[in-house]
C-alpha positions as CSV (number, residue, x, y, z in Angstrom):
1,M,148.2,120.8,49.5
2,A,145.2,122.9,48.7
3,T,143.3,120.5,51.5
4,Q,145.8,121.4,54.2
5,G,144.5,125.0,54.9
6,L,141.1,123.9,57.3
7,S,143.6,121.5,59.1
8,I,145.9,124.1,60.0
9,A,143.0,126.2,61.0
10,I,141.6,123.2,63.6
11,Q,145.2,122.7,64.5
12,L,145.4,125.9,65.6
13,T,142.2,126.7,67.1
14,S,142.9,123.7,69.1
15,T,146.4,124.8,70.2
16,V,145.0,128.3,70.9
17,V,142.1,127.4,72.9
18,L,143.4,123.8,74.8
19,G,146.6,126.2,75.8
20,R,144.7,128.3,77.8
21,L,142.5,126.1,79.0
22,L,144.7,123.1,79.8
23,S,148.1,123.8,82.2
24,P,151.2,122.3,81.1
25,E,150.9,119.7,83.8
26,D,148.1,118.4,81.8
27,Y,149.9,118.5,78.2
28,G,153.0,116.9,80.2
29,I,150.6,113.7,81.3
30,M,149.0,113.1,78.2
31,A,153.2,113.8,76.6
32,M,153.9,110.6,79.2
33,V,151.2,108.3,77.9
34,M,151.7,109.5,73.9
35,A,155.7,108.5,74.6
36,V,154.4,104.9,75.5
37,T,152.0,104.2,73.0
38,A,153.9,105.6,70.1
39,F,155.9,102.7,71.1
40,A,153.7,100.7,71.0
41,G,152.5,101.8,67.6
42,L,155.7,100.6,66.2
43,F,154.2,97.3,65.4
44,R,150.5,99.0,64.5
45,D,150.8,97.2,60.8
46,L,154.0,95.8,61.2
47,G,155.4,97.9,57.8
48,L,152.7,96.3,55.3
49,S,151.1,99.8,54.7
50,A,154.6,100.9,52.9
51,A,155.0,98.0,51.5
52,A,151.7,97.7,49.7
53,I,152.1,101.2,48.9
54,Q,155.5,100.5,47.1
55,R,154.5,97.2,45.6
56,Q,153.6,97.5,41.5
57,E,150.3,95.6,41.6
58,L,148.3,94.2,44.9
59,S,145.8,91.5,44.5
60,P,142.0,92.5,46.4
61,A,142.6,88.7,47.8
62,Q,146.2,90.2,49.2
63,Q,144.6,93.3,50.6
64,T,141.8,91.3,52.4
65,N,144.5,89.7,53.9
66,L,146.6,92.9,55.1
67,F,143.3,93.7,56.6
68,W,142.9,90.7,58.7
69,L,146.7,90.9,60.0
70,N,145.9,94.4,60.6
71,T,143.0,93.5,62.8
72,A,145.1,91.1,64.7
73,V,147.6,93.3,65.6
74,G,145.5,96.3,66.9
75,T,143.5,93.9,68.9
76,L,146.9,92.6,70.9
77,L,148.4,96.1,70.8
78,T,145.2,97.0,72.8
79,L,145.5,94.2,74.9
80,S,149.1,94.6,75.6
81,L,148.9,98.3,76.8
82,L,145.9,97.4,78.8
83,V,147.7,95.3,80.6
84,A,151.3,97.1,80.9
85,A,148.9,100.5,81.9
86,P,150.0,100.1,86.0
87,W,153.5,99.8,84.9
88,V,153.9,102.9,82.8
89,A,152.2,104.9,85.6
90,A,154.9,103.1,88.2
91,F,157.6,103.8,85.6
92,Y,156.8,108.0,85.5
93,G,155.5,108.0,89.7
94,K,152.1,109.6,88.2
95,P,149.2,107.6,88.7
96,E,146.6,109.1,86.8
97,V,148.7,108.0,83.8
98,R,147.1,104.2,84.3
99,A,143.9,105.6,83.6
100,V,144.9,107.5,80.6
101,T,147.1,104.8,79.2
102,M,143.8,102.2,79.1
103,L,141.7,104.6,77.8
104,V,144.1,105.7,74.5
105,A,145.1,101.8,74.3
106,G,141.7,101.2,72.3
107,N,142.8,103.8,69.7
108,F,145.3,101.0,68.1
109,L,142.2,98.6,67.6
110,I,139.9,101.6,66.6
111,G,142.2,102.8,63.7
112,S,143.9,99.1,62.3
113,L,140.3,98.6,61.3
114,G,140.6,101.5,58.6
115,T,144.4,101.3,57.8
116,Q,143.5,99.1,54.5
117,G,141.2,101.9,53.3
118,G,143.9,104.3,53.7
119,V,146.6,102.4,51.8
120,L,143.9,101.7,49.1
121,L,143.7,105.7,49.0
122,L,147.4,105.9,48.5
123,R,148.1,103.9,45.9
124,R,144.9,105.2,43.8
125,M,146.6,109.2,44.6
126,Q,142.8,110.0,45.7
127,F,144.1,112.0,48.5
128,G,141.6,114.6,48.3
129,R,139.6,111.3,50.0
130,K,141.5,111.0,52.6
131,A,142.3,114.4,53.3
132,V,138.1,114.9,54.1
133,A,138.3,111.6,56.3
134,E,141.4,113.2,58.3
135,I,139.9,116.4,58.6
136,A,136.5,115.2,59.5
137,G,138.2,112.8,62.2
138,S,140.5,116.5,63.8
139,L,137.0,118.6,64.0
140,V,135.6,116.0,65.9
141,G,138.1,115.7,68.0
142,L,138.8,119.2,68.9
143,V,134.9,119.9,69.4
144,V,134.6,116.8,71.8
145,S,138.1,118.1,73.6
146,I,137.0,121.7,74.3
147,F,134.1,120.5,75.3
148,L,135.3,118.5,77.9
149,A,137.9,121.2,78.6
150,L,135.4,123.4,79.3
151,R,133.4,121.0,81.7
152,G,137.1,120.8,83.6
153,L,138.2,117.5,82.5
154,S,141.9,118.4,82.7
155,Y,143.7,115.6,80.3
156,W,140.8,113.6,79.9
157,S,139.8,116.0,77.4
158,L,142.7,115.4,75.3
159,A,142.4,111.7,75.7
160,W,138.7,111.3,74.9
161,G,139.3,113.7,71.5
162,G,141.8,111.6,70.3
163,V,139.3,108.4,71.1
164,A,136.6,110.4,69.1
165,S,139.0,111.4,66.0
166,A,140.0,108.0,65.8
167,V,136.4,106.4,65.4
168,V,135.5,109.2,62.8
169,V,138.4,108.6,60.7
170,T,138.4,104.4,60.4
171,F,134.2,104.8,59.3
172,L,135.5,108.0,57.1
173,L,137.9,105.4,55.7
174,F,135.5,102.8,54.6
175,A,133.0,105.1,53.3
176,V,135.3,106.9,51.0
177,S,137.3,104.1,50.1
178,G,135.2,101.4,49.2
179,F,137.0,99.0,50.2
180,R,135.3,95.9,51.7
181,P,137.2,93.0,53.5
182,G,136.5,89.6,52.8
183,L,137.4,86.0,54.6
184,P,141.0,85.5,54.5
185,Q,142.5,84.5,52.1
186,P,145.0,81.8,52.3
187,G,147.8,80.7,49.7
188,Q,148.0,84.4,48.7
189,S,152.0,85.6,47.4
190,M,152.8,87.6,50.8
191,G,156.7,86.6,51.4
192,E,157.8,89.7,49.7
193,M,155.3,92.2,51.3
194,M,156.5,90.4,55.0
195,R,159.9,90.9,55.0
196,F,159.9,94.1,53.4
197,G,157.7,95.3,56.3
198,A,160.0,93.3,58.8
199,N,162.5,95.4,57.8
200,L,160.3,98.8,58.1
201,T,158.8,97.5,61.7
202,V,162.4,97.6,62.7
203,F,163.5,100.9,61.8
204,E,160.4,102.2,63.2
205,F,161.4,100.1,66.2
206,I,164.9,101.7,66.2
207,N,163.7,105.1,65.2
208,Y,161.6,105.4,68.4
209,F,164.1,106.2,70.4
210,H,165.4,109.4,68.1
211,R,161.3,110.8,68.4
212,N,160.6,109.9,71.9
213,L,163.7,109.2,73.9
214,D,163.9,112.8,74.3
215,N,159.9,113.3,75.6
216,L,160.5,110.2,77.9
217,L,164.3,111.0,79.4
218,I,162.2,114.9,80.4
219,G,159.4,113.3,81.6
220,R,161.5,110.7,83.6
221,F,164.0,113.4,85.3
222,C,162.6,116.7,85.1
223,G,159.0,115.9,85.5
224,P,155.4,116.2,83.8
225,E,155.6,120.6,83.4
226,P,159.2,120.7,82.2
227,L,158.0,117.5,79.3
228,G,154.8,119.9,78.5
229,L,156.7,122.8,78.1
230,Y,158.9,120.5,75.7
231,S,156.3,119.1,74.1
232,R,153.9,121.9,73.4
233,A,157.2,123.7,71.5
234,Y,157.9,120.9,69.5
235,S,154.0,120.7,68.4
236,L,153.7,124.4,67.9
237,L,156.7,124.4,65.7
238,M,155.8,121.4,63.9
239,L,152.2,121.9,62.8
240,P,153.1,124.1,59.8
241,I,156.0,122.0,58.8
242,N,154.3,119.0,58.7
243,T,151.0,120.5,57.2
244,L,153.7,121.3,54.3
245,R,155.5,118.3,54.5
246,N,153.0,115.5,54.5
247,P,151.1,116.0,51.5
248,I,154.8,116.3,49.6
249,L,155.9,113.0,51.4
250,S,151.9,111.3,50.3
251,V,152.7,111.8,46.9
252,G,156.4,111.4,46.5
253,F,156.4,108.4,47.9
254,P,154.3,106.5,45.4
255,A,155.1,108.3,42.4
256,M,158.9,107.6,43.1
257,S,158.2,104.0,43.6
258,R,156.7,103.6,40.2
259,L,159.9,105.5,39.4
260,Q,162.5,103.4,40.8
261,Y,163.9,101.8,37.6
262,D,164.3,104.5,35.5
263,P,167.3,106.4,37.4
264,E,167.4,109.3,35.5
265,N,163.4,110.5,36.6
266,F,163.9,109.3,39.7
267,R,166.7,111.6,39.8
268,T,164.7,114.6,38.6
269,Y,161.9,113.8,40.6
270,Y,163.3,113.6,43.9
271,L,165.7,116.7,43.4
272,R,162.2,118.8,42.1
273,V,160.6,117.3,45.6
274,V,163.8,118.6,47.6
275,H,163.3,122.2,45.9
276,L,160.0,122.2,46.7
277,M,160.4,121.5,50.3
278,A,163.3,123.4,51.0
279,L,161.2,126.8,49.2
280,A,157.7,126.1,51.5
281,S,159.6,124.7,54.5
282,M,162.5,127.2,54.9
283,P,161.0,131.0,54.7
284,L,158.0,129.4,57.2
285,T,160.8,128.1,59.6
286,A,162.9,131.1,59.5
287,F,159.8,133.4,60.1
288,L,159.0,131.2,63.1
289,F,163.3,131.4,64.5
290,V,162.5,135.3,64.3
291,A,159.4,135.9,65.2
292,T,159.2,133.2,67.9
293,R,158.0,135.6,70.8
294,P,155.0,136.8,69.2
295,V,153.9,133.2,67.7
296,V,154.0,131.8,71.4
297,H,152.6,134.6,73.2
298,L,149.7,134.6,70.5
299,A,149.1,131.0,69.9
300,L,149.8,130.0,73.8
301,G,149.2,133.2,75.7
302,P,151.7,134.6,78.1
303,K,151.9,131.4,80.9
304,W,153.8,129.3,77.9
305,D,156.7,132.1,77.7
306,A,159.1,129.7,79.0
307,I,159.0,127.5,75.7
308,C,160.5,130.4,73.4
309,P,164.0,129.4,74.1
310,I,163.3,125.7,73.5
311,F,161.0,126.9,70.3
312,A,164.0,128.9,68.4
313,V,166.5,126.5,69.1
314,L,164.1,123.5,67.6
315,A,163.6,125.9,64.6
316,T,167.2,126.1,64.0
317,V,166.2,121.8,63.5
318,A,163.1,122.2,61.4
319,F,165.5,124.6,58.6
320,V,167.2,121.6,57.5
321,Q,165.3,118.6,58.8
322,P,162.4,118.7,56.5
323,M,165.2,118.0,53.5
324,I,167.6,115.6,55.2
325,T,164.7,113.3,56.2
326,L,163.8,112.7,52.3
327,W,166.5,110.3,51.9
328,A,163.9,107.4,53.4
329,M,161.7,108.1,50.8
330,V,164.8,107.6,48.4
331,V,165.6,104.3,50.2
332,Q,161.4,103.3,50.8
333,S,160.7,103.9,47.2
334,R,163.8,101.1,46.2
335,G,162.7,98.7,48.4
336,Q,166.1,98.7,50.4
337,G,165.2,97.8,53.7
338,R,168.4,96.1,55.1
339,R,170.0,99.8,54.2
340,Y,166.7,101.6,55.5
341,V,167.4,100.1,59.0
342,Q,171.2,100.4,58.8
343,M,170.4,104.1,58.4
344,G,167.8,104.1,61.2
345,I,170.9,103.0,63.2
346,C,173.4,105.6,62.6
347,N,170.5,108.0,62.8
348,T,169.4,107.1,66.4
349,L,172.5,106.8,67.8
350,C,173.4,110.3,66.7
351,S,170.0,111.6,68.1
352,V,170.4,109.6,71.4
353,A,174.0,110.8,71.8
354,G,172.3,114.4,71.4
355,F,169.4,113.8,74.0
356,G,171.7,112.8,76.6
357,A,174.9,114.9,76.4
358,G,171.9,118.1,76.7
359,L,169.8,116.3,79.4
360,P,171.8,118.0,82.8
361,W,170.6,121.3,81.2
362,G,166.8,120.2,81.1
363,P,164.9,120.8,77.7
364,L,166.7,123.6,76.7
365,G,169.9,121.0,76.6
366,V,168.0,118.0,75.1
367,A,166.7,120.2,72.1
368,T,170.4,121.6,71.8
369,G,171.6,118.5,71.3
370,Y,168.8,117.5,69.1
371,A,170.1,120.6,66.8
372,V,173.8,119.6,67.1
373,A,173.1,116.2,66.5
374,T,171.2,116.8,63.2
375,Y,173.4,118.7,61.3
376,V,176.3,116.2,62.2
377,S,174.7,113.5,60.7
378,A,173.1,114.9,57.6
379,V,176.0,114.6,54.8
380,P,176.9,111.2,56.3
381,L,173.1,110.0,56.3
382,L,172.5,111.7,52.3
383,R,175.4,110.4,50.8
384,W,174.8,106.9,52.1
385,A,171.1,106.9,50.8
386,Y,172.5,108.4,47.3
387,Q,174.9,105.2,46.8
388,G,173.5,103.0,43.4
389,T,171.6,106.1,42.4
390,A,172.2,109.1,39.8
391,I,171.7,111.7,42.8
392,R,174.9,113.5,44.2
393,L,175.1,115.4,47.5
394,A,176.0,118.3,45.2
395,D,172.2,118.3,43.8
396,F,170.8,118.5,47.2
397,F,172.8,121.6,48.6
398,R,172.1,122.9,45.1
399,E,168.4,122.2,45.4
400,I,168.5,124.1,48.9
401,A,170.9,126.6,48.8
402,G,168.4,129.2,46.9
403,P,165.5,128.9,49.6
404,A,167.9,128.8,52.7
405,L,169.9,131.6,51.6
406,A,167.1,134.1,50.8
407,S,164.9,132.5,54.0
408,I,168.0,133.8,56.3
409,L,168.4,137.4,54.7
410,A,164.7,137.7,55.0
411,G,165.1,137.4,58.4
412,F,167.4,139.7,59.6
413,C,164.9,142.2,57.7
414,A,162.4,140.6,60.0
415,A,164.1,140.4,63.2
416,A,165.1,144.2,62.4
417,V,161.6,145.2,62.5
418,I,160.8,142.6,65.9
419,R,163.9,144.6,67.5
420,I,161.7,148.2,66.9
421,L,158.7,146.7,67.9
422,S,159.8,145.6,71.2
423,D,158.1,147.4,73.7
424,P,155.6,145.1,75.7
425,T,152.9,147.4,74.8
426,F,152.8,146.0,71.4
427,L,150.0,143.2,71.5
428,P,151.5,140.1,69.6
429,I,149.5,140.5,66.8
430,V,150.7,143.6,66.0
431,R,154.0,142.4,65.7
432,L,153.5,139.9,64.1
433,T,151.7,140.8,61.5
434,A,154.6,143.3,60.9
435,C,157.1,140.9,61.1
436,G,155.5,138.8,58.4
437,L,155.0,142.6,56.5
438,A,159.3,142.8,56.8
439,F,159.6,139.1,55.8
440,V,157.4,138.2,52.8
441,P,158.5,140.8,50.4
442,A,161.8,140.2,51.4
443,Y,162.3,137.0,50.4
444,L,160.5,137.2,47.5
445,L,163.2,140.0,46.7
446,F,166.2,137.7,47.3
447,L,164.5,134.7,46.3
448,R,164.0,136.5,42.5
449,V,167.6,138.1,42.6
450,I,169.4,135.0,43.7
451,P,170.4,132.4,40.2
452,G,167.1,130.3,39.6
453,G,164.6,132.7,41.5
454,K,163.1,134.2,38.7
455,K,162.1,130.5,37.7
456,D,161.0,129.7,41.5
457,L,158.6,132.7,41.8
458,G,157.2,131.9,38.7
459,M,156.6,128.3,39.7
460,I,155.1,130.0,42.9
461,W,152.9,132.1,41.2
462,G,151.9,129.2,38.5
463,F,150.6,127.1,41.2
464,V,148.4,129.7,43.4
465,S,146.9,130.7,40.1
466,A,146.2,127.5,38.9
467,R,144.3,127.1,42.5
468,W,142.7,130.2,42.1
469,I,141.0,129.3,39.1
470,A,140.3,125.8,39.6
471,K,138.5,127.2,42.7
472,S,136.5,130.0,40.2
473,A,135.9,127.7,37.9
């Protein structure tokens, strides 16, 4: 998590600078392309990366075979998108989408070359090295995008920035992992990994509609500008959430895979991950909900004011979603591929129903439908995921109750400050700073008086002081 500071700075810089250089329509065109490439990405590694991480043992010969399989799939996906680009443009009714799709298609071949290097780093839990590659790629992509945007290349700046980032990440994953593929090795036992990977691929195929149908529907029926507003609201909200969630998941999945035959420690570890996620993400999301308008104005500028209600509704989803979606880690780490697929189908059906119900009201309606679907499906999914484990549904709610209550109460305090400073003469940075100065002490105070809160504060202080000592040394 200590490596995420620079990543946040890069992504915030991208949001602030490019949000002022590009229009909602530029982002809408890229969102149209990304919705399609996300579908192709379902088959990028056929679930074999997760299968390789989940295995107790993985031989060099098996990893070499996985590399060549990844490369073959990446090549096939690139060629498929090149052929499909005219149909993609026709679907949206935007001719410019064709050329952008053809450019972005190359990322699949480029990325496939570095997949096994990243897998090797995750198996070794060398997260720092992997972070170096990803942060360097993000930085190069940002510089390229800003340079091209300043030269007036609009949506092309986003596309070329993505290509540059993919090239740098792949090169550095090779350099820092030490992975060097040999020739394909026939006769290696790949069946178990292939079966597990196939189930994960089926899940990702189903989950695609959960993650992208909102963009597809808004782009098809509402046009690029509403889609640009929706995608910017979603991206801006998920930027800090993913920055917290991704490192926790990166550590949690391989660790729980090692504990899958130790039920009690498996339960204890999972509940610690849930609690840590709640402790970190719930106050952040509550703060973003209360400070929606100054956050949007500071990050993107007043011209993006229309995304504020969408952002606020999506924040209600993000308040609980990071903890709920940890059910996937439970099922995956136990190698239950079939259950993973079945749960994915149910989750996707709920989300699709929410998207469809809200579509007549545009992006805000889609966001609202998604929020309702998330809360309705939460308990059944968690109960299903915990079957056959020592984890109970009551354990989950006990772990998130304290952070949730403290976050909500602190949100009321911050909302009072925002209301006092509602006059438009106050700059966004002033309103946001005042809101933060009210929210943070209130959250810590409420957390302290809630049962178990003193222990949480001690853990937070211990983590922060340990990082400070480590950096000082």
